[in-house]
Residue, then its C-alpha position, 0 to 999 in steps of 0.5 A: m866559733s873562732t876568736g874575733d868573729g863576733s861570737i858569744s864567747d867574744f862578747f863574754k870576753t868584754l866582761v873580763d874583770h867584771e863581777v858576774t853570777v853564774e847559775l849552774k844546772n844543779d841550781i848552785q849560783i856562784r858570784g865572782t870576778l870573770k877572768s876568762v871565757d873560751q870558745y866552749l863557754n868554759i868560765k874561770l872565776d876568781n874571788i868567788s862566793v856562793v849565793e846560798d852559802l849555808k846550803y853549800p858549806h863545802l864550797s865556802s873555802v873555794k876562792n877560784v873555780f873553772i866551770r865547764g860551759s856545758v853545766v852553765r844554765y845562766v850567766h847574770l851580767p852587770g847591766s852597766a858593763v853590757d854593750t847591748a849592740l855587741l850582744e845583739d850582733a853576737t846573738r844574730r851571728e850565733a843564730a845564723n851559725q846554728a841555722g847554717k849547721v842545721a841546714k847542712 
């Protein structure tokens, strides 16, 4: 996935400076301001809070995180900030790219 080709990472880049909630594969949910996303879907969040802070008190003092894309289960997006046409296009392109890789 390269920058500017209509990829999923390009879609996420349109949400920079919006609040998102990232759900990790270990069930931790982290809410924060999206600061960056790269082609591997690694995510940087600022001003974070953990959704179940009593369950994860060791994260209460953390304010900024870098999340490796491979540990992300879901990214919950603000509905008002989502360009659905761009999301649909990015999804189609990703599916076509994956189908092309499987066919080779």
